[in-house]
C-alpha positions in Angstrom: -9.1 14.9 6.4 -10.1 12.2 8.4 -10.1 11.7 12.2 -9.8 11.3 14.6 -7.6 8.2 14.2 -7.6 5.5 16.6 -4.0 5.2 18.2 -2.1 3.2 20.8 1.3 4.4 22.4 3.8 1.7 23.1 6.5 3.2 25.2 8.3 3.7 28.9 7.2 7.2 28.7 3.6 6.6 27.4 2.0 8.5 30.2 3.9 11.6 29.5 2.9 11.2 25.4 -0.6 10.4 25.9 -1.1 14.0 27.6 0.3 15.0 24.1 -2.1 13.1 22.2 -5.1 13.9 24.5 -4.9 17.6 23.2 -5.0 16.5 19.3 -8.7 16.4 17.9 -7.5 14.0 15.1 -6.8 11.2 17.3 -8.5 9.1 20.1 -6.0 6.9 22.4 -7.0 3.6 22.7 -4.4 2.8 25.2 -0.5 2.9 26.2 1.9 0.3 27.5 5.4 0.0 28.5 6.1 -3.2 28.2 6.7 -4.7 25.0 5.1 -8.2 25.0 2.0 -6.2 26.6 1.7 -3.8 24.2 2.2 -6.0 21.1 -1.0 -8.1 22.3 -2.9 -5.0 22.8 -2.3 -3.7 19.3 -3.4 -6.9 18.2 -6.7 -6.9 20.4 -7.4 -3.5 20.0 -6.4 -2.9 16.0 -5.8 0.4 16.3 -5.2 2.8 12.8 -1.9 4.0 14.5 0.6 3.2 16.8 3.7 4.9 18.1 6.4 2.6 18.9 9.1 3.3 21.1 12.7 1.8 20.0 13.3 1.1 23.2 10.6 -0.7 25.4 10.8 -2.8 28.9 11.3 -6.2 27.8 12.0 -6.1 24.2 13.4 -3.7 21.8 11.5 -1.8 18.9 12.5 -3.7 16.3 11.4 -7.0 17.7 7.9 -5.2 18.1 8.1 -4.1 14.8 9.0 -7.5 13.6 5.4 -8.8 15.6 3.1 -6.5 14.5 4.4 -7.2 10.6 3.2 -10.5 11.2 -0.6 -9.3 11.3 -2.7 -9.7 8.9 -3.8 -5.9 9.0 -1.1 -4.4 11.3 -1.2 -0.5 12.3 0.3 2.3 10.6 3.4 3.1 12.7 5.4 6.2 13.8 8.9 4.6 15.2 10.7 6.9 17.5 14.0 6.2 17.4 15.9 7.3 20.9 19.5 8.5 21.2 20.6 5.4 22.7 19.2 3.6 19.7 20.4 5.2 17.2 23.5 2.8 16.3 20.7 0.3 14.9 21.8 -1.0 12.0 18.2 -2.5 11.0 16.6 1.1 11.0 13.4 0.1 9.7 12.2 1.8 6.3 8.6 0.7 7.1 7.6 3.7 9.2 8.1 7.1 9.7 11.2 8.0 12.1 10.6 10.5 14.6 14.3 12.0 16.4 13.7 11.5 20.4 15.3 14.8 21.0 12.3 16.4 19.3 9.3 15.6 21.4 7.3 18.8 20.1 7.2 16.7 16.7 5.7 13.7 17.8 1.8 14.2 17.2 2.8 16.0 13.7 4.6 12.8 12.6 1.9 10.7 14.0 -0.6 12.5 12.0 1.8 11.9 9.2 1.9 8.3 9.5 -1.8 7.9 10.1 -2.7 9.1 7.1 -1.0 6.9 4.8 -3.5 4.7 2.8 -2.0 1.6 3.7 0.5 0.4 6.9 4.0 0.3 5.5 4.5 -2.8 7.8 1.7 -4.8 5.3 4.6 -5.4 2.9 5.6 -8.2 4.5 2.1 -10.1 3.9 1.8 -8.4 0.3 2.2 -11.3 -1.9 0.1 -13.9 0.5 -2.4 -11.3 0.5 -2.5 -10.6 -3.0 -2.6 -14.1 -4.0 -5.3 -15.0 -1.6 -7.7 -12.3 -3.5 -7.2 -13.5 -6.6 -7.9 -17.0 -5.4 -11.1 -15.4 -4.1 -12.1 -13.7 -7.2 -11.5 -17.0 -9.1 -13.8 -19.2 -6.7 -16.4 -16.4 -7.3 -16.2 -16.2 -11.3 -15.0 -12.2 -11.7 -14.1 -12.4 -15.0 -11.1 -11.4 -16.1 -12.3 -10.0 -19.0 -13.8 -7.2 -17.1 -11.5 -3.9 -16.5 -13.0 -3.8 -12.9 -11.6 -7.2 -11.9 -8.2 -5.4 -11.3 -9.9 -2.5 -9.4 -11.7 -4.9 -7.3 -8.7 -6.9 -6.2 -6.8 -4.4 -5.6 -9.4 -2.6 -3.6 -10.5 -6.0 -1.2 -6.5 -6.6 -0.9 -6.1 -2.6 0.3 -9.4 -3.4 2.7 -7.9 -6.3 3.8 -4.9 -4.9 5.7 -6.6 -1.2 6.2 -10.3 -2.1 7.1 -10.9 1.8 7.5 -10.5 2.8 4.2 -13.9 1.7 3.7 -15.2 4.3 6.1 -14.9 6.5 3.0 -14.7 4.8 -0.2 -15.0 8.1 -2.3 -12.3 9.8 -0.3 -9.7 7.5 0.8 -10.4 3.7 -0.7 -11.3 4.9 -4.5 -8.5 7.5 -4.5 -5.9 4.8 -3.5 -7.2 2.0 -6.3 -7.0 4.8 -9.1 -3.6 5.7 -8.0 -2.6 2.0 -8.6 -4.5 1.1 -11.4 -3.6 4.7 -13.2 -7.2 5.6 -13.3 -9.8 8.3 -11.6 -11.5 7.7 -8.5 -14.9 8.0 -10.5 -13.8 5.5 -13.1 -12.6 2.8 -10.2 -16.0 3.5 -8.7 -18.2 2.5 -11.9 -15.4 -0.2 -13.1 -16.2 -2.1 -9.3 -19.6 -1.3 -9.6 -20.0 -3.0 -13.1 -17.8 -6.5 -11.8 -20.1 -6.5 -8.4 -23.0 -6.6 -11.0 -21.7 -9.0 -13.6 -20.4 -11.3 -10.5 -23.7 -11.4 -9.1 -25.5 -12.2 -12.0 -23.0 -14.5 -13.5 -20.7 -15.7 -11.1 -20.6 -18.8 -8.7 -23.9 -18.9 -7.1 -22.5 -21.6 -4.7 -19.6 -19.5 -3.7 -21.8 -16.1 -3.5 -23.9 -17.9 -1.4 -21.4 -19.4 1.2 -19.6 -15.9 1.2 -22.5 -13.7 1.7 -25.1 -16.4 3.3 -27.8 -15.4 1.1 -30.1 -17.0 -0.9 -29.6 -15.0 -4.4 -32.5 -14.1 -6.8 -33.6 -11.8 -9.0 -36.0 -9.7 -6.7 -33.1 -9.1 -4.1 -31.3 -6.0 -4.6 -27.3 -6.3 -5.0 -24.8 -5.6 -2.8 -23.1 -2.0 -2.6 -19.5 -1.7 -3.6 -18.6 -1.4 -0.1 -20.8 -4.3 1.2 -19.0 -6.5 -1.4 -15.5 -5.1 -1.1 -15.5 -5.2 2.7 -16.9 -8.6 3.1 -14.5 -10.2 0.5 -11.6 -8.0 2.3 -12.6 -9.7 5.9 -12.1 -13.2 4.5 -9.1 -12.2 2.6 -7.6 -11.0 5.8 -8.4 -14.0 8.1 -7.2 -16.2 5.8 -4.3 -14.1 5.3 -3.5 -14.0 9.1 -3.9 -17.9 9.0 -1.1 -18.5 6.3 1.3 -16.0 8.0 1.0 -17.8 11.0 1.3 -21.1 9.9 4.1 -19.9 7.8 5.9 -16.8 9.6 9.3 -17.0 7.5 
């Protein structure tokens, strides 16, 4: 299990909850905020892997906070804390783990479950945009559609664009996720992506490779590793996804 997870807490009871997470070895608390507007802004600035979001915030309800977080290209994995007074919500989200406010001893356990998800559930709102941008970039690079690794590469880049920390351990986190999506094995995914990287580096668009990697590509220079190649493409996809989501928020 990976850890510690970088966490932000958005709740009027943040100080009390922080004490629970400080004692948990698999969480690093980046900060907390009770005012909804500030909490959303800080989450966007700090980019935590996980966030605990209260259904009741100062100046904003939890659902509005979730809507704003879902418009981020790389949203956190969220534990949504549903208080008793908010149980009448007709729009209870299915995008995050729900937690009964009457059982605070479960808070850390449920937050850990949320943090261990491969992808943030809130990233669903930008999925189509992100996947379309990924395919556009692979086309520009000249990644051959005949390669088996093209689909694996696209899936990996799209995943990293919304969950960059998957690259912290490609073998334990990224490749297993891609393998599950592509009905393959982590070892086969790694080999397929490696073949696609090497083929693209030799036969792809030199102009686009130079533009993205900022390198003069020649026969003597070693090819990038899978992680280097995927991470750089994912960063470009993330930025373009955020730009389009802000431009067309609907």
